[in-house]
N, CA, C and O of each residue as an XYZ file, in Angstrom:
404
protein
N      34.927     58.310    205.798
C      33.473     58.177    205.226
C      34.864     58.591    203.172
O      34.846     58.157    202.020
N      35.356     59.164    203.619
C      35.416     59.997    202.321
C      36.684     58.704    201.840
O      36.443     57.965    200.885
N      37.465     58.630    202.311
C      38.901     57.384    202.140
C      37.359     56.162    201.936
O      36.970     56.405    200.793
N      37.037     55.780    202.144
C      36.180     54.687    201.775
C      35.086     54.871    200.407
O      34.492     53.928    199.884
N      34.992     56.214    200.011
C      34.483     56.514    198.889
C      35.361     56.728    197.688
O      35.036     56.626    196.505
N      36.734     57.096    198.287
C      37.684     57.516    197.384
C      38.825     55.909    196.890
O      39.396     55.579    195.851
N      38.691     55.253    198.357
C      39.688     54.132    197.735
C      38.536     52.897    198.708
O      38.443     52.599    199.899
N      37.661     52.366    197.163
C      36.991     51.103    197.437
C      37.812     50.310    197.335
O      38.816     50.481    196.644
N      37.456     48.809    198.291
C      38.062     47.482    197.444
C      38.038     47.158    196.445
O      37.495     47.877    195.607
N      38.404     46.381    196.213
C      38.265     45.665    194.418
C      37.146     44.680    194.750
O      37.271     43.887    195.683
N      36.036     44.731    193.976
C      35.290     43.611    193.926
C      35.404     42.744    193.046
O      35.708     43.337    192.011
N      35.310     41.322    192.812
C      34.747     40.056    192.163
C      33.448     39.846    191.382
O      32.475     40.555    191.642
N      33.407     39.180    190.713
C      32.694     39.539    189.680
C      31.101     39.471    189.970
O      30.248     40.196    189.459
N      30.893     38.384    190.950
C      29.256     37.712    191.665
C      29.079     38.910    192.149
O      27.855     39.004    192.236
N      29.856     40.544    192.767
C      29.175     41.707    193.616
C      29.321     41.862    192.869
O      29.060     40.762    192.381
N      29.840     42.955    191.427
C      29.597     43.905    191.027
C      28.847     44.937    190.842
O      29.004     46.155    190.932
N      27.760     44.040    190.488
C      26.482     45.354    190.749
C      25.868     45.620    191.999
O      24.934     46.413    192.115
N      26.369     44.973    192.948
C      25.716     45.069    194.634
C      26.962     46.148    194.308
O      26.754     47.277    193.864
N      28.319     45.593    194.610
C      28.930     46.192    194.610
C      29.056     48.487    194.138
O      29.699     49.447    194.561
N      28.345     48.312    193.434
C      28.821     49.073    192.412
C      26.994     50.389    193.639
O      27.086     51.609    193.777
N      26.534     50.073    193.848
C      25.257     50.647    194.084
C      25.692     50.203    195.820
O      24.934     50.815    196.572
N      26.433     49.551    196.395
C      26.386     49.968    197.530
C      27.849     51.270    197.365
O      27.501     52.352    197.837
N      29.074     51.276    196.890
C      29.344     52.420    196.665
C      28.456     53.819    196.407
O      28.573     54.940    196.902
N      27.479     53.251    195.380
C      27.057     54.973    195.295
C      26.762     56.127    196.150
O      27.021     57.327    196.244
N      25.783     54.759    197.000
C      25.582     54.723    198.513
C      26.290     55.522    199.046
O      25.927     56.616    199.477
N      27.229     55.130    199.074
C      28.374     55.427    200.630
C      28.723     57.355    199.550
O      28.409     58.282    200.297
N      29.185     57.809    198.298
C      28.577     58.063    197.106
C      27.532     59.309    197.658
O      27.821     60.370    198.212
N      26.817     59.004    197.454
C      25.356     59.650    198.155
C      25.606     60.725    199.600
O      25.709     61.951    199.584
N      25.658     59.814    200.775
C      25.806     60.228    201.861
C      26.996     61.133    202.015
O      27.058     61.955    202.928
N      27.915     60.981    201.141
C      29.185     62.023    201.339
C      28.951     62.853    201.392
O      29.075     63.489    202.439
N      28.231     63.600    199.762
C      28.253     64.568    198.993
C      27.213     65.180    199.990
O      27.364     66.338    200.380
N      25.677     64.063    200.598
C      24.835     65.506    201.822
C      24.680     65.514    202.595
O      23.580     65.870    203.020
N      25.987     64.999    203.627
C      26.175     64.289    204.753
C      27.695     65.778    205.178
O      28.103     66.438    206.134
N      27.885     65.641    204.188
C      29.646     66.652    204.665
C      29.605     67.262    203.008
O      30.767     67.435    202.641
N      28.838     67.546    202.172
C      29.348     68.519    200.572
C      30.270     67.799    200.464
O      30.878     68.262    201.429
N      31.005     66.932    200.052
C      31.520     66.583    199.224
C      31.321     65.956    197.949
O      31.461     64.736    198.043
N      30.998     66.415    196.595
C      30.684     66.353    195.684
C      32.093     65.234    194.764
O      33.226     65.662    194.545
N      31.756     64.255    194.494
C      32.015     63.156    193.688
C      31.833     63.606    192.256
O      30.812     64.291    192.311
N      32.464     63.598    190.389
C      31.848     64.263    189.736
C      32.569     63.377    188.650
O      33.467     62.591    188.954
N      32.138     63.547    187.432
C      32.473     63.163    186.166
C      33.849     62.300    186.323
O      33.790     61.312    187.056
N      35.141     62.625    185.652
C      36.385     61.586    185.024
C      37.047     61.063    187.112
O      37.937     60.240    187.323
N      36.555     61.556    187.833
C      37.255     61.342    189.003
C      36.429     59.679    189.688
O      36.811     58.632    190.212
N      34.788     60.487    189.143
C      33.671     58.855    189.583
C      34.073     57.798    188.705
O      33.601     56.704    189.014
N      34.845     57.819    187.654
C      34.759     56.974    186.722
C      35.710     56.364    186.643
O      35.620     55.234    186.162
N      37.156     56.928    187.135
C      38.025     56.269    187.514
C      38.064     55.865    189.243
O      39.186     55.623    189.687
N      37.347     55.818    189.836
C      36.965     54.979    191.003
C      36.576     54.121    190.865
O      37.048     53.241    191.586
N      35.011     53.521    189.492
C      34.408     52.811    189.720
C      36.048     51.692    188.681
O      36.522     50.683    189.204
N      36.400     52.064    187.723
C      37.674     51.004    186.781
C      38.092     51.138    187.613
O      38.832     50.165    187.760
N      38.194     51.931    188.648
C      39.496     51.008    189.791
C      39.199     50.351    190.565
O      40.175     50.144    191.286
N      37.649     49.410    191.169
C      37.381     48.900    191.883
C      36.577     47.091    191.062
O      36.146     46.004    191.446
N      36.818     47.847    189.812
C      36.217     46.264    189.110
C      38.025     45.535    188.593
O      39.077     46.129    188.355
N      37.640     43.883    188.590
C      38.304     42.819    188.260
C      39.080     43.711    186.863
O      38.520     44.543    186.150
N      40.219     43.331    186.782
C      40.744     43.481    185.735
C      40.616     43.259    184.277
O      41.111     44.012    183.438
N      39.829     42.038    183.969
C      38.908     42.115    183.247
C      37.822     43.040    183.040
O      37.380     43.664    182.075
N      37.574     42.938    184.106
C      36.555     44.196    183.136
C      36.645     45.798    183.085
O      35.884     46.710    182.760
N      38.139     45.667    183.638
C      38.900     47.086    183.144
C      38.615     47.434    182.012
O      37.896     48.295    181.505
N      39.499     46.381    181.560
C      39.643     46.139    179.609
C      38.147     46.353    179.488
O      37.584     47.448    179.472
N      37.799     45.617    179.436
C      36.459     45.356    178.606
C      35.622     46.993    178.506
O      35.058     47.456    177.514
N      35.769     47.618    179.842
C      34.594     49.029    179.819
C      36.021     50.054    179.310
O      35.684     51.173    178.924
N      37.877     49.698    179.276
C      38.479     50.459    178.660
C      38.272     50.868    176.876
O      38.422     51.959    176.327
N      38.006     49.968    176.477
C      37.573     49.067    174.666
C      35.978     49.946    174.672
O      35.635     50.813    173.869
N      35.118     49.358    175.935
C      33.720     49.968    175.132
C      33.951     51.593    175.583
O      33.271     52.548    175.210
N      34.484     51.601    176.002
C      34.192     53.903    176.708
C      35.672     54.343    174.889
O      36.059     55.439    174.482
N      35.887     53.437    174.558
C      37.186     54.136    174.046
C      36.125     53.839    172.222
O      36.642     54.390    171.250
N      35.121     53.224    172.024
C      34.773     53.264    171.084
C      33.078     54.467    171.381
O      31.911     54.276    171.039
N      33.571     55.344    171.952
C      31.938     56.607    172.414
C      32.993     57.177    172.157
O      34.162     56.794    172.203
N      32.480     58.222    171.851
C      33.289     59.420    171.663
C      33.864     60.241    173.394
O      34.979     60.417    173.886
N      32.485     60.553    173.856
C      32.995     60.536    175.342
C      32.477     59.464    176.569
O      31.431     58.815    176.561
N      33.236     59.476    177.328
C      33.240     58.194    177.638
C      32.751     58.694    179.244
O      33.701     59.336    179.690
N      31.721     58.645    180.191
C      30.597     59.263    180.628
C      30.530     58.324    181.877
O      30.470     57.195    181.392
N      30.512     58.232    183.052
C      30.065     57.550    184.519
C      29.300     56.638    184.303
O      29.537     55.459    184.562
N      28.039     57.180    183.676
C      27.151     56.737    183.195
C      26.664     55.681    183.134
O      26.015     54.921    183.852
N      27.261     55.740    181.690
C      27.271     54.922    180.496
C      27.667     53.506    180.879
O      26.842     52.600    180.762
N      29.613     53.142    181.596
C      30.282     52.678    181.661
C      29.438     52.164    182.801
O      29.067     50.996    182.678
N      29.167     52.633    183.588
C      28.122     52.043    184.505
C      27.210     50.612    184.851
O      27.132     49.601    185.550
N      26.418     51.652    183.432
C      25.388     50.666    183.120
C      26.001     49.648    182.269
O      25.908     48.639    182.968
N      26.584     49.301    181.157
C      27.643     48.775    180.983
C      28.375     47.674    181.355
O      28.355     46.738    180.557
N      29.121     47.525    182.521
C      29.162     47.016    183.665
C      28.587     45.924    184.295
O      28.858     44.729    184.417
N      27.646     46.737    184.687
C      26.364     46.157    185.270
C      25.906     45.406    184.233
O      25.385     44.453    184.813
N      25.835     45.315    183.617
C      24.828     44.716    182.276
C      25.669     44.021    181.927
O      25.473     43.660    180.767
N      26.565     43.622    182.363
C      27.502     42.395    181.598
C      27.929     42.032    182.213
O      28.435     40.968    181.856
N      28.169     42.386    183.511
C      28.627     41.269    184.831
C      27.201     40.596    185.780
O      27.222     39.909    186.801
N      25.956     41.139    184.928
C      24.509     40.344    185.838
C      24.559     39.609    184.243
O      25.377     38.716    184.464
N      24.338     39.524    183.416
C      24.635     38.177    182.100
C      25.616     37.227    182.842
O      25.154     36.112    183.084
N      26.526     37.405    183.130
C      28.518     36.921    183.440
C      27.800     35.591    184.268
O      27.841     34.396    183.975
N      27.076     36.336    185.508
C      26.225     35.799    187.023
C      25.765     34.648    186.672
O      26.120     33.502    186.949
N      24.406     35.339    185.625
C      23.256     34.886    185.101
C      23.779     32.726    184.267
O      23.267     31.611    184.168
N      24.992     33.426    183.951
C      25.091     31.869    182.725
C      25.988     30.900    183.933
O      26.045     29.674    184.031
N      26.663     32.007    184.808
C      27.851     30.786    185.534
C      26.986     30.150    186.549
O      27.312     29.019    186.907
N      25.618     30.858    187.227
C      24.688     29.860    188.162
C      24.359     28.796    187.927
O      23.630     28.836    186.936
N      24.500     27.660    188.340
C      23.834     26.474    187.762
C      22.555     26.464    187.436
O      21.946     27.161    188.248
N      21.953     26.075    186.754
C      20.065     25.928    186.165
C      19.951     24.132    186.849
O      20.727     23.185    186.728
N      18.616     24.267    187.572
C      18.156     22.890    187.951
C      17.468     22.252    186.534
O      16.925     22.788    185.568
N      17.713     21.075    186.832
C      18.378     20.368    185.332
C      16.942     18.825    185.676
O      16.938     18.265    186.772
N      16.013     18.453    184.660
C      14.729     17.429    184.473
C      15.768     16.364    184.497
O      16.709     16.671    183.765
N      15.913     15.253    185.069
C      16.882     14.272    185.658
C      15.556     13.337    184.881
O      14.429     13.670    185.248
N      15.663     11.991    183.649
C      14.454     11.223    183.508
C      15.204     10.022    184.365
O      16.418      9.872    184.509
N      13.955      9.079    184.977
C      14.017      8.444    186.312
C      14.828      6.925    185.788
O      14.606      6.089    184.913
N      15.818      7.108    186.803
C      16.593      5.663    187.132
C      15.624      4.438    186.976
O      14.450      4.471    187.345
N      16.126      3.537    186.493
C      15.601      2.231    186.367
C      16.841      1.006    186.668
O      17.783      0.774    185.910
N      16.585      0.383    187.845
C      17.265     -0.255    188.527
C      17.584     -1.482    188.063
O      18.304     -2.226    188.729
């Protein structure tokens, strides 16, 4: 269980939000069951490590604009951007005019 929390697999863009929530659930189970708590910068480093490269760069650039990078801020920002990108890449149904033969 500890290894699953410390070394999660990499995430794809479409699975970022769900993957982060699933990982946070494992962190909570680890804390509740074994008393092992993952804090601050370690938690942030693991989060950034499981992201795709472009999201890692984006998180680091956004974090450098803040005076202090906090896990919650980076997580919320990454989930927001990932959700927006997933919504843009999802095909939308279109109205098509009737075809005349």
